[in-house]
C-alpha positions as CSV (number, residue, x, y, z in Angstrom):
1,M,0.0,0.0,0.0
2,A,1.4,3.4,-1.0
3,T,1.9,6.1,1.6
4,V,0.9,9.6,0.6
5,I,3.6,12.1,1.3
6,N,2.8,15.8,1.4
7,T,5.5,17.4,-0.8
8,T,4.0,20.9,-0.6
9,S,6.5,23.2,1.1
10,P,4.8,25.6,3.5
11,N,5.2,29.2,2.6
12,R,6.2,31.8,5.1
13,F,2.5,32.6,5.9
14,H,1.3,29.1,6.6
15,N,1.3,29.6,10.3
16,V,-0.4,33.1,10.2
17,S,-4.0,33.4,11.3
18,D,-6.6,34.9,8.9
19,A,-6.8,38.1,11.0
20,A,-3.1,38.5,11.2
21,L,-2.9,37.9,7.4
22,A,-5.4,40.7,6.9
23,D,-3.3,43.0,9.1
24,M,-0.1,42.1,7.4
25,L,-1.7,42.7,4.0
26,G,-3.0,46.1,5.1
27,A,0.4,47.2,6.5
28,A,2.1,46.2,3.3
29,D,-0.5,48.0,1.3
30,V,0.2,51.2,3.3
31,V,3.9,50.9,2.7
32,A,3.4,50.2,-1.0
33,K,1.1,53.2,-1.5
34,A,3.6,55.5,0.2
35,A,6.4,54.1,-2.0
36,K,4.2,54.6,-5.1
37,A,3.6,58.2,-4.1
38,E,7.3,58.8,-3.6
39,L,8.1,57.1,-6.9
40,D,5.5,59.1,-8.8
41,A,6.9,62.4,-7.3
42,L,10.5,61.4,-8.3
43,K,9.4,60.5,-11.8
44,A,7.5,63.8,-12.2
45,E,10.6,65.7,-11.1
46,L,12.8,63.8,-13.6
47,Q,10.3,64.8,-16.3
48,R,10.0,68.4,-15.1
49,R,13.8,68.7,-15.5
50,K,13.5,67.2,-19.0
51,L,16.3,64.7,-18.2
52,T,16.7,61.8,-20.6
53,S,19.6,59.9,-19.0
54,V,21.1,60.3,-15.6
55,A,23.8,58.2,-13.9
56,G,23.9,58.1,-10.2
57,A,26.3,56.2,-7.9
58,K,24.0,53.2,-7.8
59,F,21.5,53.5,-10.7
60,L,21.2,54.7,-14.3
61,V,17.8,56.2,-15.1
62,T,16.6,56.9,-18.6
63,C,13.4,58.7,-19.7
64,T,12.1,58.2,-23.2
65,E,8.8,58.8,-25.0
66,Q,6.9,55.7,-26.0
67,L,4.0,55.7,-28.5
68,S,1.3,53.2,-27.9
69,A,-1.7,52.5,-30.1
70,R,-4.8,51.5,-28.3
71,L,-8.1,50.3,-29.8
72,D,-11.1,52.5,-29.1
73,T,-13.4,49.8,-28.0
74,D,-16.4,52.2,-27.8
75,A,-15.9,53.2,-31.4
76,V,-15.6,49.5,-32.4
77,R,-18.8,48.6,-30.6
78,K,-20.6,51.6,-32.2
79,F,-19.3,50.5,-35.6
80,L,-20.1,46.8,-35.3
81,G,-23.2,47.1,-33.1
82,V,-24.4,43.8,-31.6
83,E,-21.9,41.9,-33.8
84,A,-19.1,43.2,-31.5
85,C,-20.1,40.7,-28.8
86,K,-18.7,37.9,-31.1
87,F,-15.2,39.2,-30.5
88,E,-15.5,39.9,-26.8
89,V,-13.6,37.4,-24.5
90,P,-14.3,37.4,-20.8
91,S,-11.4,37.6,-18.5
92,I,-11.5,36.6,-14.8
93,S,-9.3,38.4,-12.3
94,N,-9.0,38.5,-8.6
95,V,-9.6,41.9,-6.9
96,I,-8.2,42.4,-3.4
97,R,-9.3,45.6,-1.7
98,V,-7.8,46.8,1.5
99,K,-9.8,49.0,3.9
100,V,-9.0,50.2,7.4
101,S,-10.9,48.1,10.0
102,P,-13.9,49.9,11.6
103,A,-12.3,49.6,15.0
104,L,-9.1,51.3,13.8
105,A,-11.1,54.0,11.9
106,L,-13.0,54.9,15.1
107,A,-9.8,55.2,17.1
108,A,-8.4,57.7,14.6
């Protein structure tokens, strides 16, 4: 008789409770949003200075224009009418939203 062996390696969160996981995710979300705000401000300053290539002690940063063509889906739907639905493909994605817990919001 064969013995079933669990070969799944536990990840670093396997021992974290659901509530602690929510708190960890919320804390990481706050850090990520602060980092994104800082990154956006730095990028805006690079563009404001009209710099195209800058070498620092640790990083080389370049800024170039990129042209991207997008399909105007509203115009395509208007042009094709109901026939447009033949070409629509559903996509499934997971959405995770992080909100401050009500208890923490009341304390603030």
